[in-house]
C-alpha positions as CSV (number, residue, x, y, z in Angstrom):
1,M,-38.8,33.4,178.7
2,Q,-41.1,36.0,179.4
3,R,-39.8,39.1,180.5
4,T,-42.0,40.3,184.0
5,V,-42.6,43.6,185.6
6,P,-42.7,43.5,189.5
7,I,-44.7,46.0,190.6
8,T,-44.5,46.4,194.4
9,G,-46.0,48.9,196.6
10,R,-49.6,50.1,197.4
11,V,-51.9,51.2,195.4
12,L,-53.4,54.9,195.4
13,Y,-57.5,55.2,193.8
14,L,-57.7,58.6,192.8
15,S,-61.8,58.6,194.4
16,D,-63.6,61.7,193.9
17,D,-64.8,61.3,197.7
18,P,-61.8,63.0,200.0
19,E,-62.5,61.0,202.7
20,K,-61.5,57.7,200.7
21,I,-58.0,59.9,200.2
22,D,-57.7,60.2,203.4
23,R,-57.9,56.8,204.6
24,Q,-55.4,55.5,202.1
25,L,-53.0,58.0,202.8
26,A,-53.6,56.9,206.4
27,G,-52.5,53.8,205.6
28,H,-55.8,51.8,205.3
29,P,-55.6,50.1,201.6
30,I,-59.0,50.3,199.9
31,D,-60.0,48.2,196.7
32,L,-61.5,49.5,193.1
33,D,-65.6,49.1,194.3
34,A,-64.9,50.9,197.4
35,A,-62.8,53.3,195.8
36,Q,-66.0,54.8,193.8
37,P,-66.2,57.0,192.3
38,L,-63.0,57.4,190.9
39,R,-61.9,60.8,189.7
40,N,-62.6,61.6,185.9
41,N,-60.4,64.0,184.0
42,V,-57.5,64.3,186.4
43,S,-55.6,67.3,184.7
44,T,-51.9,67.7,184.5
45,D,-52.5,70.9,186.4
46,E,-53.7,68.9,189.5
47,I,-50.7,66.4,189.1
48,T,-48.0,69.6,189.0
49,P,-49.5,72.5,189.5
50,T,-47.4,75.7,187.8
51,T,-46.4,76.6,190.9
52,I,-44.0,73.6,191.9
53,M,-42.8,73.4,188.1
54,L,-39.8,75.1,188.9
55,V,-36.9,71.9,188.9
56,Y,-36.7,69.3,186.0
57,D,-35.4,66.2,188.2
58,E,-36.7,64.2,190.8
59,R,-37.1,66.6,192.9
60,L,-40.8,66.7,191.9
61,G,-41.0,63.8,193.8
62,R,-41.9,65.9,196.6
63,Y,-45.4,67.5,194.1
64,P,-47.5,64.3,192.6
65,Y,-50.7,65.1,193.1
66,V,-50.8,68.4,195.3
67,G,-53.2,70.2,193.3
68,F,-55.6,67.4,193.1
69,K,-59.5,68.3,193.8
70,A,-61.7,65.7,195.5
71,G,-64.9,67.2,196.9
72,D,-64.1,70.4,197.7
73,R,-60.5,69.6,198.8
74,L,-57.1,69.6,197.9
75,P,-56.3,66.2,200.1
76,I,-52.6,65.2,199.3
77,P,-50.0,67.2,201.0
78,E,-46.5,67.2,199.6
79,E,-44.1,64.0,200.1
80,A,-47.7,62.1,200.7
81,I,-47.0,59.8,197.5
82,R,-43.7,58.9,198.2
83,E,-44.0,58.6,202.3
84,G,-47.0,56.1,201.3
85,G,-45.3,53.6,199.4
86,F,-47.3,53.8,196.5
87,A,-46.0,52.6,193.0
88,V,-49.7,52.1,191.1
89,T,-52.6,55.1,190.5
90,V,-55.7,54.4,189.4
91,A,-58.5,56.9,187.7
92,G,-61.4,57.3,185.8
93,K,-61.6,58.6,182.2
94,R,-59.4,61.3,180.4
95,Y,-55.9,61.1,182.8
96,G,-53.8,63.7,182.0
97,K,-55.8,66.2,180.2
98,G,-54.3,69.5,179.6
99,S,-51.0,71.0,179.4
100,S,-48.3,68.6,177.6
101,R,-46.1,69.2,180.5
102,E,-43.8,66.1,181.4
103,S,-42.8,67.4,184.9
104,S,-46.6,65.0,185.5
105,P,-45.7,61.7,185.1
106,L,-41.8,62.6,185.9
107,A,-43.0,63.8,189.7
108,E,-45.3,60.8,189.5
109,L,-42.3,58.8,188.8
110,S,-39.7,60.5,191.1
111,A,-42.3,59.7,194.0
112,G,-42.5,55.7,193.2
113,I,-45.1,55.3,191.1
114,R,-44.5,53.1,188.1
115,L,-47.8,51.8,187.0
116,I,-51.0,54.4,186.2
117,I,-54.4,52.3,185.4
118,A,-57.2,54.5,183.7
119,E,-60.3,54.0,181.6
120,S,-58.5,56.3,179.2
121,F,-55.5,58.8,178.8
122,E,-55.1,61.9,177.0
123,R,-52.9,61.8,174.0
124,I,-49.8,63.6,175.5
125,Y,-50.1,62.3,178.7
126,L,-49.8,58.8,177.6
127,Q,-47.3,59.6,175.3
128,N,-44.8,61.0,178.0
129,C,-45.6,58.6,180.2
130,D,-44.2,56.0,177.5
131,N,-41.0,58.3,176.6
132,I,-39.9,58.2,180.5
133,G,-40.6,54.6,181.2
134,I,-43.7,55.0,183.4
135,L,-46.1,52.0,182.7
136,T,-49.8,52.8,181.5
137,S,-53.0,50.4,181.1
138,T,-56.6,50.8,180.7
139,D,-56.6,47.1,182.2
140,F,-58.3,46.9,185.6
141,T,-58.3,43.6,186.0
142,L,-54.1,43.8,186.5
143,L,-54.9,45.2,190.2
144,D,-56.4,41.5,191.4
145,K,-52.4,40.4,190.3
146,I,-50.6,43.3,191.4
147,T,-51.8,43.1,194.9
148,S,-51.5,39.2,195.1
149,G,-47.9,40.0,194.4
150,E,-47.9,38.5,190.7
151,A,-45.3,39.6,188.6
152,I,-46.9,41.4,184.9
153,P,-45.8,40.4,181.8
154,I,-44.3,43.1,180.0
155,E,-47.0,42.0,177.3
156,A,-49.4,43.2,179.3
157,F,-48.6,47.0,178.5
158,L,-48.2,46.1,174.9
159,E,-51.5,45.3,174.1
160,G,-53.2,47.9,171.6
161,R,-49.9,49.6,171.5
162,D,-48.2,50.6,167.7
163,A,-45.2,49.0,167.1
164,V,-42.9,51.9,167.7
165,T,-44.7,52.6,171.3
166,Q,-44.0,48.6,171.5
167,E,-40.2,49.2,171.0
168,I,-40.4,52.5,173.2
169,I,-41.9,50.6,176.0
170,R,-39.4,47.6,175.7
171,H,-36.8,50.0,175.6
172,G,-37.5,51.8,179.0
173,G,-38.0,55.6,176.9
174,L,-37.6,57.3,173.6
175,L,-34.2,58.3,174.2
176,A,-33.0,55.4,174.7
177,Y,-35.0,54.1,171.5
178,S,-33.4,56.9,169.6
179,K,-30.3,56.0,170.2
180,S,-30.7,52.3,169.3
181,R,-31.4,53.6,165.8
182,Q,-29.9,55.0,162.6
183,W,-31.7,58.7,161.9
184,P,-31.7,60.1,157.9
185,R,-31.5,64.1,157.7
186,A,-34.4,65.6,158.3
187,E,-33.6,68.0,156.0
188,S,-33.3,65.3,152.9
189,V,-37.0,64.0,153.2
190,Q,-38.9,63.7,150.3
191,G,-42.1,62.2,150.6
192,R,-44.5,61.2,148.4
193,E,-48.2,60.7,148.0
194,S,-50.2,57.5,147.1
195,A,-50.9,57.8,143.6
196,G,-54.7,57.5,143.1
197,E,-55.6,57.7,146.7
198,S,-57.6,60.1,148.4
199,L,-55.9,61.9,151.5
200,T,-56.7,64.6,153.9
201,L,-54.6,67.8,154.1
202,V,-52.8,66.5,157.2
203,E,-52.2,63.3,155.9
204,K,-50.2,64.5,152.7
205,I,-48.3,66.9,154.9
206,I,-47.2,63.8,157.2
207,Q,-46.8,62.2,153.1
208,R,-44.3,64.9,152.5
209,H,-42.3,64.6,155.7
210,L,-42.6,60.6,156.5
211,H,-39.4,59.2,157.4
212,P,-38.7,56.7,154.7
213,E,-39.0,53.7,157.0
214,F,-42.4,54.7,158.0
215,S,-43.7,54.9,154.2
216,D,-46.1,52.0,154.2
217,S,-47.5,52.8,157.7
218,Q,-51.0,52.8,157.9
219,R,-53.8,55.0,160.3
220,G,-53.0,54.3,164.0
221,E,-49.6,53.4,163.8
222,G,-46.5,55.3,165.5
223,I,-44.6,56.9,162.8
224,F,-41.8,59.6,162.7
225,V,-41.8,62.8,160.6
226,A,-39.4,65.6,159.7
227,A,-40.1,68.8,162.0
228,D,-39.6,72.6,160.0
229,W,-40.0,74.4,163.1
230,R,-39.3,72.4,167.0
231,F,-39.7,75.2,169.6
232,S,-39.6,74.9,173.5
233,H,-40.8,77.3,176.3
234,D,-39.3,78.5,179.5
235,Y,-40.6,76.1,181.3
236,F,-39.1,73.4,179.4
237,T,-35.7,74.3,177.3
238,G,-33.6,73.6,180.6
239,M,-35.2,70.5,180.8
240,C,-35.0,69.6,177.2
241,A,-31.4,70.4,177.2
242,H,-31.0,68.5,180.4
243,L,-32.4,65.3,178.6
244,I,-30.2,65.7,175.4
245,H,-26.8,65.9,177.3
246,N,-27.6,63.0,180.0
247,A,-28.8,60.5,176.6
248,F,-26.3,61.6,174.2
249,G,-23.3,63.4,176.1
250,D,-22.5,66.9,176.5
251,S,-20.7,67.4,172.6
252,V,-24.0,66.8,171.2
253,S,-25.2,69.0,168.1
254,L,-28.5,69.6,167.1
255,D,-30.3,69.5,163.8
256,R,-30.8,72.0,162.0
257,P,-30.3,74.8,165.1
258,E,-31.8,77.6,163.2
259,R,-34.8,75.7,162.6
260,I,-35.3,75.3,166.7
261,I,-37.0,78.3,168.8
262,A,-36.3,79.2,172.5
263,F,-39.5,81.4,174.0
264,Q,-39.6,82.9,176.9
265,D,-43.5,83.8,178.0
266,H,-44.9,81.6,180.8
267,L,-42.3,83.2,183.5
268,V,-42.3,86.5,182.8
269,L,-44.6,88.1,184.8
270,A,-43.7,86.0,187.8
271,S,-42.0,88.9,189.8
272,E,-46.4,90.2,189.8
273,S,-47.3,87.0,190.5
274,H,-48.9,86.5,194.1
275,P,-48.2,83.1,194.7
276,H,-44.7,82.9,193.2
277,V,-43.6,86.2,195.5
278,T,-45.5,85.0,198.6
279,K,-44.2,81.9,198.5
280,G,-40.4,82.4,197.8
281,L,-40.7,80.8,194.3
282,L,-38.5,83.4,192.3
283,P,-35.5,81.7,193.1
284,G,-36.6,78.2,191.5
285,V,-38.0,80.8,188.5
286,A,-34.6,82.2,188.2
287,N,-33.4,78.7,187.8
288,L,-35.7,77.8,184.8
289,A,-34.5,80.9,183.5
290,S,-31.1,80.3,183.7
291,G,-31.6,76.9,182.1
292,H,-33.3,78.5,178.9
293,D,-30.2,81.3,178.7
294,Q,-27.6,78.6,178.9
295,F,-29.1,76.6,176.1
296,I,-29.6,80.0,174.2
297,Q,-26.2,81.1,174.6
298,R,-24.7,77.7,173.6
299,Y,-26.2,76.7,170.3
300,P,-27.1,78.9,167.4
301,V,-31.0,78.8,168.1
302,K,-33.8,81.2,167.3
303,S,-34.6,82.9,170.7
304,H,-38.0,85.5,171.7
305,G,-36.9,86.8,175.3
306,V,-38.0,89.5,178.0
307,L,-38.5,92.8,177.2
308,K,-35.6,95.4,178.3
309,E,-37.6,98.1,179.2
310,A,-40.8,96.6,180.9
311,S,-42.2,93.3,181.9
312,G,-43.4,91.0,179.8
313,S,-41.5,89.0,176.4
314,E,-42.1,89.5,173.1
315,G,-45.2,87.2,172.7
316,I,-46.3,84.0,173.7
317,C,-45.1,81.3,171.6
318,H,-48.2,79.9,169.8
319,A,-49.5,83.4,168.6
320,L,-45.8,84.5,167.5
321,M,-45.1,81.0,165.4
322,A,-48.2,82.1,163.2
323,E,-47.1,85.9,163.3
324,R,-43.7,84.9,162.2
325,Y,-42.6,81.6,161.2
326,A,-45.2,78.9,160.5
327,L,-46.1,78.5,157.0
328,P,-49.0,76.1,154.9
329,G,-47.7,72.7,154.7
330,E,-45.0,72.8,157.5
331,V,-44.8,70.6,160.4
332,V,-44.9,72.7,163.7
333,V,-44.1,70.9,167.2
334,G,-43.9,72.5,170.3
335,T,-43.4,72.0,174.2
336,D,-46.9,72.9,174.7
337,S,-50.3,71.3,174.1
338,H,-51.5,74.8,172.4
339,T,-48.9,74.1,169.6
340,P,-52.0,73.9,167.4
341,H,-53.0,77.4,166.9
342,S,-50.5,77.8,164.2
343,G,-52.9,75.0,162.0
344,A,-55.0,78.1,161.3
345,L,-53.0,78.9,158.5
346,G,-53.0,75.2,157.1
347,C,-49.8,73.6,158.5
348,F,-49.6,70.0,160.8
349,A,-49.0,71.8,164.1
350,F,-48.8,69.8,167.8
351,G,-47.8,69.7,171.1
352,A,-45.3,67.2,172.6
353,G,-43.8,66.9,175.7
354,A,-40.1,67.6,177.0
355,T,-38.6,64.2,175.8
356,D,-39.9,63.7,172.5
357,I,-39.0,68.1,171.4
358,A,-35.3,67.3,173.2
359,N,-35.0,63.9,170.7
360,S,-36.2,66.3,168.0
361,W,-33.6,68.7,168.6
362,V,-31.2,66.1,168.0
363,T,-32.7,64.0,165.0
364,G,-34.9,66.3,163.5
365,Y,-37.8,64.1,163.8
366,I,-40.9,64.0,166.2
367,R,-43.1,61.0,166.9
368,C,-46.9,60.6,166.4
369,K,-49.4,58.3,165.0
370,K,-50.5,58.6,161.8
371,P,-54.1,59.7,162.7
372,E,-57.7,59.7,162.2
373,T,-59.3,63.1,161.3
374,L,-62.9,64.4,162.2
375,R,-64.3,66.7,159.6
376,I,-66.4,69.7,160.9
377,E,-68.2,71.8,158.7
378,L,-69.9,74.9,160.1
379,E,-72.5,76.6,157.9
380,G,-74.4,79.6,158.8
381,E,-74.0,83.1,160.0
382,L,-72.6,84.1,163.8
383,Q,-74.9,86.2,165.8
384,P,-73.5,89.3,166.8
385,G,-71.2,89.0,170.6
386,V,-70.8,85.2,169.2
387,T,-67.2,84.2,168.2
388,A,-65.1,81.2,167.4
389,K,-64.7,81.0,171.1
390,D,-68.0,80.5,171.6
391,I,-68.2,77.0,168.9
392,V,-65.6,75.6,170.8
393,L,-67.1,76.0,173.8
394,H,-70.4,74.5,172.3
395,L,-68.2,71.7,170.7
396,L,-66.5,70.7,174.3
397,K,-70.0,70.2,175.7
398,Q,-70.9,67.2,172.5
399,E,-70.9,63.6,173.1
400,P,-68.0,61.9,172.5
401,I,-65.9,64.7,172.5
402,K,-66.5,65.5,175.9
403,S,-66.3,61.8,177.6
404,G,-62.5,61.4,175.7
405,G,-63.6,60.0,171.8
406,A,-61.7,62.8,170.0
407,I,-58.5,61.6,171.5
408,G,-55.8,61.9,169.0
409,L,-57.6,63.3,166.0
410,V,-57.1,66.0,163.9
411,F,-59.9,68.3,163.9
412,E,-60.5,69.7,160.1
413,Y,-62.3,72.4,160.1
414,G,-64.4,73.6,156.9
415,G,-67.9,75.1,155.6
416,Q,-69.0,78.6,154.7
417,A,-68.5,80.2,158.0
418,V,-65.0,79.1,158.5
419,R,-64.3,80.6,155.0
420,K,-65.6,83.9,156.0
421,M,-63.0,83.7,159.7
422,S,-60.3,85.5,160.3
423,I,-56.8,83.6,160.9
424,D,-57.4,85.1,164.0
425,E,-60.8,82.8,164.8
426,R,-59.5,80.2,162.5
427,A,-56.4,79.7,165.3
428,T,-59.1,80.3,168.5
429,L,-60.7,76.6,166.9
430,T,-57.3,75.0,166.5
431,N,-55.9,76.1,169.6
432,M,-58.6,74.7,171.9
433,V,-58.3,71.5,170.0
434,A,-56.2,70.8,173.2
435,E,-58.9,70.9,175.0
436,M,-61.2,68.6,173.1
437,G,-58.3,65.9,172.9
438,G,-56.9,65.9,169.5
439,L,-53.9,65.8,168.0
440,T,-54.6,68.6,166.0
441,G,-56.5,71.3,164.3
442,I,-56.2,72.5,160.7
443,V,-57.7,74.7,158.3
444,E,-57.4,74.8,154.4
445,P,-55.1,77.5,153.6
446,D,-56.8,79.8,151.3
447,E,-57.1,83.4,150.3
448,V,-57.9,84.7,154.1
449,T,-54.5,83.2,154.7
450,Q,-52.5,84.7,151.9
451,A,-54.0,88.0,152.6
452,F,-52.7,86.9,156.5
453,L,-49.4,86.3,155.4
454,R,-49.0,89.3,152.7
455,E,-50.2,92.1,155.8
456,R,-48.9,90.5,158.6
457,R,-45.3,89.2,157.7
458,G,-44.9,90.8,154.0
459,I,-44.7,87.3,152.4
460,D,-47.0,86.3,149.1
461,F,-47.4,83.2,149.4
462,E,-48.3,80.6,146.6
463,I,-51.0,77.8,147.7
464,E,-49.8,74.8,145.6
465,D,-52.3,72.7,144.3
466,W,-51.9,69.8,147.1
467,M,-52.7,72.0,149.9
468,R,-56.7,71.1,150.6
469,S,-58.2,67.8,151.3
470,D,-59.1,65.7,148.3
471,P,-62.5,65.0,147.6
472,G,-63.5,61.4,148.8
473,A,-60.9,61.6,151.5
474,D,-61.7,59.6,154.5
475,Y,-63.1,61.1,157.6
476,R,-63.7,59.1,160.9
477,E,-66.6,61.5,161.0
478,T,-68.1,64.6,159.2
479,L,-70.2,66.8,161.9
480,S,-71.8,69.7,160.6
481,L,-73.2,72.1,162.8
482,D,-75.3,75.4,161.9
483,I,-73.9,78.3,164.0
484,S,-76.6,81.0,163.1
485,E,-78.8,79.8,166.5
486,L,-75.5,79.3,168.4
487,G,-75.5,81.7,171.7
488,P,-72.8,83.0,174.2
489,M,-71.5,80.2,175.6
490,L,-69.8,80.1,179.4
491,A,-67.9,76.8,180.6
492,S,-68.6,76.6,184.4
493,P,-65.6,76.0,186.6
494,G,-63.7,72.9,186.9
495,D,-63.5,71.7,183.1
496,P,-63.7,73.4,179.8
497,G,-66.2,70.9,178.7
498,N,-68.7,71.8,181.6
499,G,-70.5,74.4,178.7
500,L,-73.8,76.0,178.9
501,Q,-75.5,78.8,177.2
502,A,-75.1,81.9,178.9
503,G,-78.9,82.3,178.4
504,E,-79.2,79.3,181.0
505,L,-77.4,80.6,183.5
506,K,-80.5,80.2,186.6
507,K,-78.6,82.5,189.3
508,L,-76.8,86.0,189.0
509,V,-73.1,85.3,189.2
510,P,-70.9,88.5,190.6
511,I,-67.5,88.8,189.6
512,D,-64.4,89.8,191.1
513,I,-62.1,89.4,188.3
514,A,-62.5,90.0,184.3
515,Y,-59.6,88.4,182.4
516,G,-58.7,88.6,178.9
517,G,-55.9,87.8,177.2
518,S,-53.6,84.3,176.9
519,C,-52.5,83.0,173.3
520,T,-56.0,81.9,173.0
521,A,-57.8,85.3,173.6
522,G,-54.6,87.9,172.8
523,K,-54.7,88.5,169.6
524,R,-55.7,91.6,167.3
525,D,-59.6,90.2,166.6
526,D,-59.9,89.7,170.1
527,F,-59.0,93.0,171.1
528,D,-61.5,94.5,168.6
529,C,-64.0,92.6,170.5
530,Y,-63.1,93.9,174.2
531,H,-62.8,97.5,172.8
532,E,-66.5,96.9,170.8
533,V,-67.8,96.0,174.5
534,L,-65.8,99.0,176.6
535,A,-66.6,101.8,173.7
536,W,-69.9,101.2,173.5
537,G,-70.3,101.4,177.6
538,L,-68.0,104.4,177.2
539,K,-70.5,105.9,175.4
540,H,-73.1,105.2,177.1
541,G,-71.8,105.9,180.2
542,L,-71.2,102.9,181.4
543,R,-68.3,102.3,184.4
544,I,-66.5,98.8,185.5
545,P,-67.8,98.5,189.2
546,E,-65.4,99.1,192.0
547,H,-65.5,95.1,193.5
548,T,-64.6,93.9,189.7
549,R,-61.2,94.3,188.1
550,F,-60.6,93.7,184.2
551,Y,-57.1,93.1,182.7
552,L,-56.0,92.8,179.2
553,Q,-53.2,91.0,178.1
554,F,-51.7,91.2,174.9
555,G,-50.9,88.4,173.0
556,T,-47.7,89.4,171.3
557,L,-46.0,93.2,170.6
558,D,-47.4,93.1,167.6
559,V,-51.1,93.1,169.1
560,K,-49.9,95.9,171.4
561,Q,-48.9,97.8,168.3
562,Y,-52.1,97.3,166.8
563,C,-53.9,98.5,170.0
564,E,-52.1,101.5,170.1
565,E,-52.6,102.3,166.1
566,Q,-56.5,101.6,166.2
567,G,-56.8,103.9,169.7
568,Y,-58.0,101.1,171.8
569,L,-55.7,102.3,174.7
570,N,-57.6,105.1,175.1
571,T,-60.7,103.4,176.0
572,F,-59.1,100.7,178.3
573,E,-57.6,104.0,180.2
574,K,-60.7,105.5,180.5
575,M,-62.8,102.8,181.7
576,G,-59.8,101.5,184.2
577,V,-58.4,98.7,182.6
578,T,-55.1,96.8,183.7
579,L,-53.1,96.3,180.5
580,I,-50.5,93.5,181.1
581,M,-47.1,93.1,178.9
582,P,-47.6,90.1,176.4
583,G,-46.7,86.4,178.5
584,C,-48.9,83.7,179.6
585,G,-49.5,85.0,183.2
586,A,-52.7,84.5,185.1
587,C,-53.5,81.6,182.6
588,A,-50.4,79.7,183.9
589,N,-51.1,81.3,187.5
590,C,-48.0,83.7,187.1
591,G,-48.9,86.6,186.7
592,P,-51.7,89.7,187.0
593,G,-55.3,88.7,186.7
594,A,-55.0,85.1,188.8
595,S,-57.2,84.7,191.4
596,I,-55.4,84.9,195.3
597,H,-58.6,83.6,197.4
598,E,-60.4,80.8,197.4
599,D,-63.8,82.8,197.3
600,Q,-62.8,84.9,194.1
601,V,-64.7,84.4,191.0
602,T,-63.4,85.2,187.9
603,I,-64.5,85.2,184.0
604,S,-61.6,84.4,181.8
605,A,-61.2,84.1,178.1
606,I,-58.4,81.8,178.4
607,N,-58.5,78.0,177.2
608,R,-58.6,75.9,180.2
609,N,-60.2,76.3,183.9
610,F,-59.2,73.1,185.7
611,P,-58.5,73.7,189.3
612,G,-55.7,75.8,190.4
613,R,-55.4,77.0,186.8
614,S,-55.4,80.5,187.1
615,G,-55.5,80.5,191.2
616,P,-57.0,79.2,194.0
617,G,-60.8,81.0,192.9
618,S,-63.3,79.5,190.7
619,V,-63.0,80.8,187.0
620,W,-65.5,80.6,184.4
621,L,-64.7,80.3,180.4
622,A,-66.3,82.7,177.9
623,S,-65.5,84.5,174.9
624,P,-63.8,87.9,174.4
625,Y,-67.4,90.1,174.3
626,T,-68.6,88.0,177.2
627,V,-65.7,88.8,179.7
628,A,-65.5,92.2,178.6
629,A,-69.5,92.5,178.9
630,S,-69.5,90.9,182.4
631,A,-66.6,93.2,183.1
632,L,-69.0,96.2,182.6
633,L,-71.8,94.4,184.5
634,G,-70.0,93.2,187.8
635,R,-71.6,89.8,186.9
636,I,-71.5,87.2,184.7
637,G,-73.8,88.4,181.2
638,T,-73.3,88.9,177.8
639,F,-72.7,92.0,175.2
640,S,-76.7,92.1,174.6
641,D,-77.6,92.0,178.6
642,V,-75.0,95.4,178.6
643,M,-77.2,96.7,175.5
644,K,-80.0,96.6,177.7
645,I,-78.8,99.1,180.2
646,P,-79.6,102.0,179.3
647,D,-83.4,100.8,178.3
648,Q,-83.8,99.8,181.4
649,K,-82.4,103.0,183.0
650,E,-84.9,104.8,180.9
651,E,-87.6,102.7,182.1
652,Q,-87.0,102.9,185.8
653,E,-86.4,106.7,185.2
654,K,-90.4,107.2,183.5
655,R,-91.7,104.7,186.2
656,K,-90.0,107.2,188.7
657,S,-91.9,110.1,187.3
């Protein structure tokens, strides 16, 4: 007899029309046709804004969709979903974009949502739903069956899913599935390459880390790989610990605890965060910090904590992984979507939800699909004032990437331009694969990688012959891009995919805040850019306008030390820049540099600008060069615009005379 799933409760259509949301919340049902247009690109920042992610249990059920934006409003208040009796959520393309936060599906589940139907889902969000028992589907015909009271066969939610995922769904979640299996010691895994087969670099890394049961797996199938490094940060360390103790008992031991790292970086500046202070959220932050501290005190894991002599931390997790730990050929996983940062060193690095990471702590293995790879060949020379960030913003606006066609893919970067890039710039390319929906980004290790490891970490690393993709490796597609003609890019507020050339901006956009920092833009090379612009401005008598504040946040203490050694701090001080110690800060709406009012405009070098991501105001994305230039201009503009100012002043003086 087929198992069926009864779904009782109302259907919530996440329409782009706020009045249609109002109608549903008032108790008046609508159907799919009436709900059009559905919202695309609903981000986890909208499902659960960072300011409510201070608990990791059923209390999250008060909050789903409080940051959801329809039109120009946030129409869904606290408790509306639970009190409205909703059991099904319906949305458009790329549902669950952005952060890997498992808080989002957990909030939905805790509010009574049992099924989410969307045109497409982001990889991490979908996997998080599977892990905690929320059903998902892209089949909109289920809606008629649900509204007529018909129970749905479980097979309806297994179609198109790989065998591992099907078993996880049948078990009701990952940890229940995990407890039913035996796990060989991860450190003993000795994978192999298939003889005579041409493989990509990521496929080779997977083969060397593959759980033996999955040795014959094909692309697109679910697998488990032994992870070399597993990390969490302060938002999720307590949640991960809570999950493993609930599932495996208080006496559970961890696999290779010396290979587990706990970072405090996301919440370390909460005491300087406007929403956290004014809304009385600091006790919640303390609760998360306590859960984090209890874990590192209980288990012999590595940790990077808060600074004793100042606010801030030792560094952002992704940046520290590249500076201290990750090596070519390794598997790195963490509780953050920007874990692919370390792919710049030639490792297989990707983000996962709290349940996946908790399971990896106990078993040593992390789940993923055996991926397909998109090869991106970058040729030519970047123009002055153009960086890897501009390349990413250009890629983000391309079809099919913008519409979700790259979800779950590996982005393998190569070509003459990539080989000339520093590791810091390569890290921008791999880090922001998260925004493109990919599984990870990777660059083959080379002499630049060796120099980075030698100079930054004192390691003489030998690149083995296998650490490159084979000639004839099978790619889904190869995308070639001549970057010679690429100019400075922007992404207009709302989504990183809203890309446009800075020269295409049709109006002057005054700014209140310029912000440089985050894992994407708090590296040494990024500070070279900030300083180059400001030093040029200082030399030519320019100053940051009074109506604009410029914040720069170091990604790690190593970056701060580098800036001190280079003499950058003197320039920053003379220009009135507000310097912030390492941490995620404004990028996570938890520190100086975030907007306070809806009418404030920010230009930022962070990686995403979803509604509410960095405060209630609007956020434009740009490269470090463009952010610093905009700070000097007091409006959105480029370094070349700044360099025209002295000539314009001279021309004006000539006209006067």
